[in-house]
N, C-alpha and C positions, 0 to 999 in steps of 0.2 A: 236419488240422482238419476237423471235421464240417461237413457242408453246413448243418446247423441248429445253429449255435454257441449260440443262445439256447434250445435245445431246440425243442419243437414248440408252445410257447405262442403265438407269432404266428399259426401256422396254425390253432390252436384258436380264437383270437379271431376270425380272419377267417371261418371257417366258422360260428361262432356268430352273427356279424353277418349272414351270408348266410341262415341259418335264420330269424333274427328278421325280416329283410326279407321273406322269402317268406311267413312266417306272418302278420305284422301290418301290412305295408305294401302289400298287394295286396288287391283286393276278393275275389278267389277264389284261395286258395293252390293251387298245382299240387302235389298230394300225391306225384306221381312225383318231382318235383324235391326235395321235402322228404325223401323217402327217400334220394335220392342224397346230399344234404347230410348226412343222419344217418350214412350209411356213412362219409363223409369224416371227420366228427367222431369217430366211434367209432375209426376207424383211427388218427388223430393222438392221441387221448386214450390209447389203448393203447400207442402208441409212446412217449409221454411217461412213462407209468407204468413201462415197461421201462427207459427212460433213468434215471428216478429210482432204480429198483432197482439198476441197475448202479453208480450213483454212491454210493449209500448202503450197499451191502452188499459186504463183501469176499468173499462166496461166491456161487455161482450161485443164481439164483432157482428156484423149484419148477417153473416152466414150461420150464426149459431141458431139452432132450432128454437130456443126460447124466444129470441128476438123475432124470428120469422113468425112464430105462432102468435105473439102479441100483436105484431103488425097486422096479420090477417084478421085477428079478432077486432081490432080497431077499425079496419077497413069495412068489415062486415057490419059493425054497429053504425058506421057513417052511412053506408048504402041502404040500410034498412029504414032510415029516417024519412 
């Protein structure tokens, strides 16, 4: 069983609250902290998108290295002709 059985939604909600708190509940937001939180949010949002892709698609996504390698090989063979 995955560590994140509910997906990454709880992490996304947590980091969204942290971002809101930093931006709107402090007199002077610490923008270094805002960037750190943004990186966390980006990471967990991308992981959730990957999880959604895996659950909804019976085939690999275009970001998978296998697919990218096959596409590059096909493009190479076409351009060599």
